C-alpha positions in Angstrom: 119.2 -45.1 21.5 115.9 -46.6 22.7 114.9 -50.1 22.0 111.8 -48.9 20.1 113.2 -47.4 16.9 111.3 -44.8 14.9 113.5 -44.9 11.9 115.1 -47.9 10.2 118.1 -46.9 8.1 118.9 -49.5 5.4 122.3 -49.5 3.8 122.7 -52.1 1.0 126.3 -53.0 0.1 126.3 -54.3 -3.4 128.8 -53.6 -6.2 130.0 -50.1 -5.0 130.9 -48.8 -1.6 133.2 -46.2 0.0 135.2 -46.1 3.3 132.8 -47.9 5.7 133.9 -46.3 8.9 134.1 -42.7 7.6 130.7 -42.9 5.9 129.1 -44.5 8.9 130.1 -41.8 11.3 128.9 -39.1 8.8 125.5 -40.8 8.6 125.4 -41.3 12.3 126.2 -37.7 13.0 123.4 -36.5 10.7 120.9 -39.0 12.2 121.7 -37.9 15.7 120.9 -34.3 14.8 117.3 -35.4 14.1 116.8 -36.3 17.8 114.8 -39.4 16.7 115.5 -43.0 17.7 116.9 -45.0 14.8 118.5 -48.3 13.9 121.1 -48.9 11.2 121.0 -52.1 9.2 123.7 -53.0 6.8 122.9 -55.7 4.2 125.9 -57.3 2.5 124.8 -58.6 -0.9 127.4 -61.4 -1.1 131.0 -61.7 0.1 132.6 -58.4 1.2 135.3 -59.3 3.6 136.7 -55.8 4.0 133.3 -54.3 4.7 132.4 -57.1 7.0 135.6 -56.6 9.0 135.0 -52.9 9.3 131.4 -53.3 10.4 132.3 -56.0 13.0 135.0 -53.6 14.2 132.4 -50.9 14.7 130.2 -53.3 16.6 133.1 -54.2 18.9 133.6 -50.5 19.6 130.0 -50.3 20.8 128.2 -49.1 17.8 124.6 -50.3 17.6 124.4 -51.6 14.1 122.8 -54.7 12.6 124.6 -56.7 9.9 122.7 -58.9 7.5 124.8 -61.1 5.2 123.2 -62.7 2.1 124.6 -66.1 1.1 125.5 -64.8 -2.4 124.9 -61.9 -4.7 121.2 -61.4 -5.4 121.0 -57.8 -6.5 120.1 -54.6 -4.7 116.3 -55.1 -4.7 116.8 -58.4 -2.8 119.3 -56.7 -0.4 116.8 -53.9 0.3 114.0 -56.4 0.9 116.2 -58.3 3.4 116.8 -55.0 5.1 113.1 -54.2 5.3 112.4 -57.6 6.7 115.1 -57.3 9.4 114.1 -53.8 10.6 111.3 -52.5 12.7 111.0 -48.8 12.3 107.8 -47.1 11.1 109.9 -44.9 8.8 112.4 -46.5 6.5 115.4 -44.5 5.2 117.6 -46.0 2.5 121.1 -44.7 2.1 123.8 -45.6 -0.4 127.0 -47.4 0.8 129.1 -44.8 -1.0 129.4 -41.1 -1.2 126.4 -39.9 -3.3 124.9 -37.0 -1.3 126.1 -35.0 1.6 125.1 -36.7 4.9 124.0 -33.3 6.2 121.0 -33.5 3.9 119.5 -36.4 5.8 117.5 -34.4 8.4 115.9 -32.3 5.6 114.8 -35.5 3.8 113.2 -36.9 7.0 111.6 -33.5 7.8 110.1 -33.3 4.3 108.4 -36.7 4.7 105.8 -35.3 7.2 102.4 -36.3 5.9 103.8 -37.7 2.7 104.2 -41.4 2.1 107.6 -41.2 0.4 110.3 -38.6 -0.3 113.1 -39.3 -2.8 116.3 -37.3 -3.1 117.2 -35.5 -6.2 120.9 -34.5 -6.6 120.9 -30.9 -7.5 122.8 -29.2 -8.8 124.6 -32.2 -10.4 128.3 -31.8 -10.2 129.5 -35.2 -11.4 130.9 -36.1 -14.8 129.1 -34.6 -17.8 128.6 -38.1 -19.3 126.8 -39.2 -16.1 124.4 -36.2 -16.4 123.8 -36.8 -20.1 122.9 -40.5 -19.7 120.8 -39.6 -16.7 118.8 -37.0 -18.6 118.3 -39.4 -21.5 117.1 -42.2 -19.2 114.6 -40.0 -17.4 113.4 -38.4 -20.6 112.6 -41.8 -22.1 111.1 -43.0 -18.8 108.9 -40.0 -18.2 107.6 -40.1 -21.8 106.7 -43.8 -21.6 105.1 -43.8 -18.1 103.6 -40.2 -18.0 105.4 -39.6 -14.7 107.8 -36.8 -13.8 110.9 -37.9 -11.9 114.4 -36.4 -12.2 116.8 -38.7 -10.3 115.6 -42.3 -9.8 119.2 -43.3 -9.4 119.6 -41.5 -6.1 119.7 -44.0 -3.2 118.4 -41.5 -0.6 114.8 -42.3 0.0 112.5 -42.0 3.1 109.2 -43.6 3.2 106.7 -45.1 5.7 106.7 -48.8 6.2 103.2 -49.3 4.8 104.5 -48.3 1.4 106.9 -51.3 1.1 104.2 -53.5 2.6 101.8 -52.6 -0.2 104.4 -52.4 -3.0 106.8 -55.4 -3.2 109.9 -55.1 -5.3 111.9 -57.7 -7.2 114.6 -57.8 -9.9 115.9 -54.3 -10.5 112.6 -52.6 -9.6 114.0 -50.8 -6.5 114.8 -47.9 -8.8 111.2 -47.6 -9.8 109.7 -47.9 -6.3 108.5 -44.3 -6.3 106.6 -44.9 -9.6 105.0 -48.2 -8.4 104.0 -46.5 -5.1 102.6 -43.5 -7.0 100.5 -45.9 -9.0 98.9 -47.2 -5.8 98.0 -43.7 -4.8 100.7 -43.0 -2.3 101.9 -39.3 -2.0 105.4 -39.0 -3.4 107.6 -35.9 -3.6 111.2 -35.1 -4.6 113.6 -33.0 -2.6 116.8 -31.4 -3.8 119.8 -32.6 -2.0 123.4 -31.6 -2.3 125.6 -34.0 -4.2 128.7 -35.3 -2.5 132.0 -33.7 -3.6 133.3 -37.3 -3.8 130.7 -38.5 -6.3 132.7 -37.5 -9.3 133.8 -40.5 -11.4 132.3 -41.3 -14.7 130.0 -44.4 -15.0 130.2 -46.2 -18.3 128.3 -49.5 -18.3 128.4 -52.5 -20.6 126.0 -52.5 -23.5 124.0 -55.3 -21.8 123.3 -53.0 -18.8 121.8 -50.3 -21.0 119.6 -52.9 -22.7 118.4 -54.2 -19.3 117.5 -50.6 -18.3 115.4 -50.3 -21.4 113.7 -53.6 -20.6 113.1 -52.4 -17.0 111.4 -49.3 -18.3 109.1 -51.4 -20.5 108.4 -53.7 -17.6 107.4 -50.7 -15.4 105.4 -49.3 -18.3 103.4 -52.5 -18.4 103.0 -52.7 -14.6 101.8 -49.2 -14.3 99.3 -49.2 -17.2 98.3 -52.7 -18.0 98.7 -54.9 -14.9 95.0 -55.6 -14.6 94.2 -54.9 -18.3 96.6 -57.2 -20.3 94.2 -57.4 -23.2 94.5 -53.7 -23.9 98.2 -54.1 -24.2 98.5 -57.3 -26.1 95.2 -56.8 -27.9 96.3 -53.4 -29.3 99.7 -54.7 -30.5 98.1 -58.0 -31.8 95.3 -56.2 -33.6 97.7 -53.8 -35.2 100.0 -56.6 -36.4 97.0 -58.7 -37.6 95.5 -55.8 -39.6 98.8 -54.7 -41.1 99.6 -58.3 -42.1 96.1 -58.9 -43.4 96.2 -55.7 -45.6 99.6 -56.7 -47.1 98.3 -60.2 -47.7 95.2 -58.8 -49.5 97.4 -56.7 -51.7 99.5 -59.7 -52.6 96.4 -61.8 -53.4 94.9 -59.0 -55.5 98.2 -58.7 -57.5 98.1 -62.5 -58.1 94.5 -62.6 -59.2 94.2 -59.5 -61.3 97.8 -58.5 -62.0 99.3 -61.8 -62.9 102.1 -61.4 -60.4 103.4 -64.8 -59.3 103.5 -65.7 -55.6 106.8 -67.6 -55.9 109.9 -66.0 -54.6 107.9 -63.2 -52.9 109.2 -62.7 -49.3 106.3 -60.3 -48.6 103.9 -63.2 -48.8 105.7 -65.0 -46.0 106.1 -61.8 -44.0 102.4 -60.9 -44.2 101.4 -64.5 -43.3 103.6 -64.4 -40.2 102.2 -61.1 -39.1 98.7 -62.4 -39.3 99.6 -65.5 -37.2 101.6 -63.3 -34.7 98.7 -60.9 -34.4 96.4 -63.8 -33.5 98.8 -65.2 -31.0 99.3 -61.8 -29.2 95.6 -61.3 -29.0 95.2 -64.8 -27.6 97.9 -64.0 -25.0 96.0 -61.0 -23.9 92.8 -63.1 -23.5 94.7 -65.6 -21.4 96.1 -62.8 -19.3 92.5 -61.4 -18.8 91.4 -64.9 -17.7 94.2 -65.1 -15.1 93.4 -61.6 -13.8 89.7 -62.5 -13.6 90.5 -65.6 -11.6 92.7 -63.8 -9.1 91.0 -60.5 -9.1 89.8 -60.8 -5.4 93.4 -61.1 -4.3 94.8 -58.3 -6.4 95.0 -54.9 -4.8 96.0 -51.8 -6.7 95.0 -49.0 -4.3 96.0 -47.6 -0.9 93.4 -46.4 1.7 94.5 -43.1 3.3 91.8 -42.8 5.9 88.5 -44.3 7.0 86.1 -42.0 8.9 83.3 -43.9 10.6 
């Protein structure tokens, strides 16, 4: 391989991984078939002694790989960011550290990239456990309804994109799953490609209740970023106004009943509830105004578009 690499392959090792040597050679064989220069960067998200030993063994055998070890567990988004920062290819290909899709699908993903900015893999047909497919469909149905986007497999770790995408769209937290959505918001051209699922990707994935809650919060976060990043008053103002109006109407009914119906205000929880709703509505509206002031102050430094071409 040449010193100037065209493709940077980033493989984050987080909570789940398969046989390192076997999977590496499968990936390497598929990459060699593309006849393009590439580099492979493994990012260890914390302490993985067995993975580290296997990778060092591959390097001792002459394999040209780069190993980035993080000081502790930071999460996959940070691991991917570390990989981006320690690679140099114009094209970035992320691959899972475990059997998820057949390695033979890699050339097709890179070929599909072409004039697009990003290509994401979609495991199809899905052959893993029925429960995995069910929760995947539920997640994407909720996500697509909330964000008005149409994606089918954001959990697939096979993604190819040009470096300017990640330069324009930074990720943090667990937003690596939603990189296609955030990139699409900037105007980048995104497409899905069907890839064959690995025969070894069979086991059921049942997470703790807290994980499902975090996923829902992630969806709400992306919903806000996609629709209201530069218009916070529309988000908080809509919710605040609705809460204020509803609370005000209930409060008016309570006052009317007291003045003309002789209904005592004592021991009426609805009075306290309506008052709280009015106060909460005002606070939410004020929060939106503060957000607008912050956006206005930093508007010159905020960029929410991507330039495809300038013809002079």
